[in-house]
C-alpha positions as CSV (number, residue, x, y, z in Angstrom):
1,M,73.9,23.3,51.2
2,S,75.4,25.3,48.3
3,T,79.1,25.3,47.9
4,R,81.9,27.0,46.0
5,L,85.3,25.9,44.8
6,S,88.4,26.9,46.7
7,P,90.3,29.6,44.7
8,V,93.5,27.7,45.2
9,D,94.6,25.2,42.5
10,S,94.8,21.8,44.3
11,S,97.7,20.9,42.1
12,S,100.0,23.1,44.2
13,A,99.2,21.0,47.3
14,P,101.8,18.6,48.8
15,V,102.3,15.3,47.0
16,D,101.2,13.2,50.0
17,E,97.8,12.0,48.7
18,G,96.6,10.6,52.1
19,R,97.2,14.0,53.7
20,R,95.4,15.8,50.8
21,R,92.4,13.6,51.1
22,H,92.3,14.0,54.9
23,Y,92.4,17.8,54.6
24,R,90.4,17.7,51.3
25,H,88.6,21.1,51.7
26,F,91.8,22.8,52.7
27,Y,93.7,21.5,49.6
28,G,90.8,22.3,47.3
29,L,89.8,18.7,46.5
30,E,86.3,19.5,47.7
31,P,84.6,23.0,47.7
32,L,84.5,25.2,50.7
33,P,80.9,25.5,52.2
34,E,79.0,28.6,51.4
35,G,78.2,31.1,54.2
36,G,81.7,31.5,55.8
37,L,83.7,29.2,58.0
38,L,84.5,28.7,61.6
39,T,88.2,27.9,61.4
40,V,90.2,26.4,64.3
41,L,94.0,26.8,64.2
42,G,96.4,25.4,66.8
43,G,98.3,22.3,67.7
44,C,97.3,18.8,68.7
45,Q,94.1,20.1,70.4
46,A,92.8,22.0,67.4
47,E,91.0,19.3,65.5
48,A,89.3,17.9,68.6
49,T,88.1,21.4,69.4
50,R,86.8,21.9,65.8
51,L,85.0,18.5,66.0
52,L,83.2,19.5,69.2
53,L,82.3,22.9,67.9
54,C,81.1,22.1,64.4
55,G,80.9,18.3,63.9
56,E,81.7,16.8,60.5
57,P,83.8,18.9,58.0
58,G,81.8,21.0,55.6
59,Q,78.5,20.9,57.5
60,A,76.9,23.6,59.6
61,E,74.9,22.4,62.6
62,G,73.5,23.8,65.8
63,G,73.9,27.5,65.0
64,A,77.7,27.4,64.5
65,P,79.2,28.0,61.1
66,A,80.5,25.1,59.0
67,S,84.2,24.2,59.4
68,V,86.9,22.3,57.5
69,R,89.9,20.4,58.8
70,V,93.1,22.4,58.7
71,P,96.6,20.9,59.4
72,P,98.0,21.7,62.9
73,M,100.3,24.7,62.9
74,F,103.4,22.7,63.6
75,E,102.9,20.8,60.3
76,L,102.3,23.7,58.0
77,E,104.9,24.5,55.4
78,E,105.5,27.2,52.9
79,P,103.5,25.5,50.1
80,D,100.5,25.4,52.5
81,L,100.3,29.2,52.9
82,P,98.1,29.9,49.8
83,H,95.6,27.3,51.0
84,L,95.6,28.8,54.5
85,R,95.1,32.3,53.1
86,A,92.1,31.0,51.0
87,V,90.5,29.4,54.0
88,L,91.1,32.5,56.3
89,A,89.7,34.8,53.6
90,D,86.4,32.9,53.8
91,T,86.4,32.6,57.7
92,R,83.7,34.3,59.8
93,V,85.1,33.1,63.1
94,L,88.7,32.2,63.8
95,V,89.3,30.1,66.9
96,V,93.1,30.3,67.5
97,K,95.8,29.3,69.9
98,P,98.1,32.3,70.6
99,V,101.4,31.7,68.8
100,R,104.4,34.0,68.6
101,E,105.1,36.0,65.4
102,D,106.7,34.2,62.5
103,Y,106.3,30.8,64.1
104,R,108.6,28.3,62.3
105,G,109.6,31.0,59.9
106,L,106.0,31.4,58.6
107,P,103.5,34.2,59.2
108,L,101.6,32.1,61.8
109,G,101.6,34.4,64.7
110,V,98.2,35.1,66.1
111,A,98.2,38.8,65.0
112,Q,99.5,37.7,61.6
113,L,96.6,35.2,61.2
114,E,94.0,37.7,62.4
115,A,95.3,40.2,59.8
116,M,94.3,37.7,57.0
117,L,90.7,37.6,58.1
118,P,88.0,39.5,56.1
119,A,86.4,42.6,57.6
120,G,83.9,41.8,60.2
121,A,85.3,38.4,61.1
122,R,85.7,37.5,64.8
123,S,88.7,36.0,66.5
124,V,88.4,33.9,69.6
125,R,91.7,33.1,71.3
126,V,91.9,29.9,73.2
127,P,94.6,28.8,75.7
128,V,96.6,25.7,75.2
129,L,95.4,23.2,77.8
130,Y,98.8,22.2,79.2
131,D,98.8,20.9,82.8
132,T,101.5,19.2,84.8
133,S,99.5,18.4,88.0
134,R,99.1,14.7,87.1
135,F,102.7,14.4,85.8
136,P,104.9,17.0,87.6
137,W,108.1,15.4,86.1
138,Q,106.9,15.4,82.5
139,V,108.5,18.0,80.2
140,T,109.3,19.0,76.7
141,L,112.9,18.8,75.8
142,R,114.3,19.2,72.3
143,H,117.6,18.3,70.7
144,P,119.6,21.5,70.1
145,T,120.2,20.7,66.4
146,R,117.4,18.3,65.7
147,P,114.4,19.9,67.4
148,W,111.9,17.7,65.4
149,E,113.3,14.5,67.0
150,D,111.3,12.7,69.6
151,P,112.8,10.3,72.2
152,P,112.1,6.6,71.6
153,L,108.7,5.0,72.5
154,V,106.9,8.1,73.8
155,P,107.3,11.8,72.7
156,Y,107.7,13.1,76.3
157,H,110.7,13.6,78.5
158,D,110.9,13.0,82.3
159,V,113.1,15.1,84.5
160,R,113.7,12.1,86.7
161,T,115.3,10.4,83.7
162,L,117.2,13.6,82.8
163,A,118.6,13.7,86.3
164,E,119.7,10.1,86.2
165,A,121.3,10.6,82.8
166,A,123.1,13.7,84.0
167,W,124.5,11.8,87.0
168,R,125.6,8.9,84.7
169,A,127.3,11.4,82.5
170,G,129.1,13.1,85.4
171,R,127.2,16.4,85.0
172,I,125.7,16.4,88.5
173,G,126.0,14.5,91.8
174,R,123.9,11.5,92.5
175,P,120.3,12.5,92.9
176,T,119.9,10.8,96.3
177,R,116.0,11.1,96.4
178,L,115.7,9.1,93.1
179,R,115.2,5.4,93.1
180,L,117.7,4.1,90.4
181,E,117.1,0.4,90.7
182,H,114.5,-1.5,88.7
183,R,111.1,-0.7,90.1
184,A,107.5,-1.7,89.6
185,G,106.5,2.0,89.5
186,G,104.3,4.0,91.8
187,G,101.0,3.5,90.0
188,D,99.8,0.3,91.7
189,G,100.9,0.8,95.3
190,G,104.6,0.0,94.7
191,A,107.4,2.4,95.8
192,P,107.4,5.4,93.5
193,R,110.6,6.4,91.6
194,L,110.5,9.7,93.3
195,A,108.5,10.0,96.5
196,L,107.0,13.5,96.9
197,T,104.9,14.8,99.8
198,P,101.3,15.7,99.3
199,D,102.1,19.3,99.9
200,V,104.7,19.3,97.1
201,L,102.3,17.6,94.7
202,R,99.5,20.1,95.6
203,A,101.9,23.0,95.2
204,Q,102.8,21.7,91.7
205,E,99.1,21.6,90.8
206,Q,98.6,25.2,91.9
207,A,101.6,26.3,90.1
208,S,100.4,24.7,86.9
209,L,97.0,26.3,87.3
210,G,98.6,29.6,87.9
211,R,100.5,29.4,84.6
212,L,97.3,28.6,82.8
213,R,95.5,31.6,84.3
214,E,98.5,33.8,83.4
215,R,98.3,32.6,79.7
216,E,94.6,33.3,79.7
217,R,95.2,36.8,81.0
218,L,98.2,37.6,78.8
219,H,96.5,36.6,75.5
220,G,92.9,37.5,76.3
221,S,91.9,33.8,75.9
222,V,88.5,32.4,76.8
223,P,88.7,31.1,80.5
224,V,89.0,27.4,81.2
225,A,91.2,27.3,84.2
226,D,88.3,27.0,86.6
227,A,87.2,23.9,84.7
228,V,90.7,22.4,84.9
229,A,90.9,23.2,88.6
230,A,87.5,21.5,89.3
231,E,88.3,18.4,87.3
232,R,88.9,15.5,89.7
233,R,88.7,12.7,87.2
234,V,91.5,11.7,84.9
235,G,91.8,15.3,83.5
236,F,94.8,14.8,81.4
237,H,96.4,11.7,79.6
238,T,99.7,13.6,79.2
239,V,100.7,17.2,80.0
240,N,99.3,18.4,76.7
241,H,96.4,16.0,76.0
242,P,93.3,16.8,78.1
243,D,90.5,14.2,78.4
244,N,87.2,14.6,76.7
245,P,85.4,16.5,79.5
246,L,88.0,19.2,79.5
247,L,87.9,19.5,75.7
248,E,84.1,19.8,76.0
249,A,84.6,22.6,78.6
250,L,86.9,24.4,76.2
251,A,84.4,24.1,73.4
252,R,81.6,25.4,75.7
253,A,83.7,28.4,76.6
254,V,84.2,29.3,72.9
255,L,80.4,28.9,72.2
256,T,79.6,31.1,75.2
257,E,82.0,33.8,73.8
258,L,80.2,33.5,70.5
259,D,76.7,33.6,72.1
260,V,75.9,30.3,70.4
261,D,73.5,28.0,72.3
262,K,74.6,24.5,71.1
263,Q,75.0,21.3,73.0
264,V,78.6,20.0,73.2
265,R,79.0,16.2,73.4
266,A,82.2,14.3,72.7
267,P,82.1,11.0,70.8
268,E,82.5,7.7,72.7
269,R,86.1,7.4,71.6
270,T,88.9,9.3,73.5
271,L,89.8,12.3,71.3
272,L,93.4,12.7,72.4
273,G,94.0,9.2,73.7
274,H,96.9,7.7,71.6
275,V,99.3,8.2,74.5
276,H,98.5,7.8,78.2
277,A,101.2,8.4,80.8
278,P,101.4,6.4,84.0
279,L,99.3,7.9,86.8
280,E,101.0,7.4,90.1
281,A,99.1,6.5,93.3
282,Q,100.9,9.3,95.2
283,V,99.4,11.8,92.8
284,V,95.9,10.3,92.9
285,E,95.9,10.4,96.7
286,A,97.5,13.9,97.1
287,L,95.1,15.5,94.6
288,G,92.0,13.6,95.6
289,L,91.4,12.3,92.1
290,E,88.6,10.0,91.2
291,A,90.9,7.9,89.0
292,S,92.7,4.5,89.2
293,P,96.5,4.6,89.4
294,R,98.4,3.0,86.5
295,D,102.1,2.1,86.5
296,H,102.5,1.7,82.7
297,W,102.1,3.8,79.6
298,L,99.4,3.1,77.0
299,V,100.6,3.8,73.5
300,G,98.0,3.1,70.8
301,G,96.2,0.9,73.3
302,E,99.3,-1.2,74.0
303,E,100.8,-1.4,77.5
304,V,104.4,-0.1,77.7
305,P,106.2,-0.6,81.1
306,D,107.5,2.7,82.5
307,D,110.9,1.2,83.2
308,E,111.2,0.2,79.5
309,V,110.6,3.9,78.6
310,R,113.1,5.0,81.2
311,R,115.8,2.6,79.9
312,A,115.1,3.6,76.3
313,H,115.4,7.3,77.2
314,L,118.6,6.8,79.2
315,G,120.0,5.2,76.0
316,W,118.9,8.2,74.0
317,F,120.6,10.6,76.4
318,A,123.8,8.4,76.3
319,E,123.8,8.7,72.5
320,N,122.9,12.4,72.6
321,P,124.8,13.9,75.6
322,E,124.7,17.3,74.1
323,V,121.0,17.5,75.2
324,I,121.8,17.1,78.9
325,D,123.2,20.5,79.7
326,P,120.5,22.5,77.9
327,G,118.0,20.3,79.7
328,L,119.5,21.0,83.1
329,E,119.5,24.7,82.3
330,R,115.9,24.9,81.0
331,H,114.4,22.6,83.7
332,G,116.7,23.4,86.6
333,P,114.1,25.2,88.7
334,L,111.8,22.2,88.4
335,L,114.6,19.7,89.2
336,R,115.3,21.8,92.3
337,E,111.7,21.9,93.4
338,L,111.5,18.1,93.1
339,G,114.7,17.7,95.1
340,L,116.7,16.2,92.1
341,L,119.3,19.0,91.9
342,E,121.1,21.0,94.5
């Protein structure tokens, strides 16, 4: 395949050589492929989607244009913008997660990105696959002055731990439905930390699906909610990390939109599998999942007891009490739905 050099001088790229080599086409260390690109922009799901759509960077296969790796949007900085503009100027198809205007102070809103495309290029909007049905207590919670900071051990918060921390700090009354003593967990038949009825768990699943359908409608995204609803296997490893079959479904929806007849097959490895949250038996039973319960986390393939995560996060809340009140405000409706807050 013939190639051409990126118009951006690679000397302006960030100093981190490992990052430059990983995104070698983006930073101009290797030429962009001729014929125009299929570019995928988004968060943690973007590179997995790109791989399923196009395969190896710089190579066109199966009727789809060639693609190159692009850093996730939450990592892009001001010095990356000339490289991004160069890639978008050579893009025939943009597959993009809808993002608000001036995201992180940069022109990364979906309309802003689409405005950088050449005439005749197509934009396919894809929804973020974010689902709370397997983990109805798992949320995102940011420190008010250090929003980049993750809690220890795993980068997810748990409203059950938030409620316990709020009670310990005297912000709320004791959450009587929450087991506060040391526990084995609810993933292997033991008593769950928070027992919920099947009706509550199924209602949480339907609410999560409803939010996904609304995002699809609001942004004109390709539809994948039906595939999420039908998935009775693992489905999600965490709220924002779908398993391989759902990533394949997303890729197929994009190819259908583009009228490209190409087989989608994920590699043997788990694409978004660095962190796996515990999967409680009560969730498996209520939702009729074809999956085995698990009472521990898997982080990089290593088992981490859920109670170890709970204790580490309680310590983090004790050191950062200023996070508690914003957390109660933001996630108050969910805390009430789960019976953790009056």
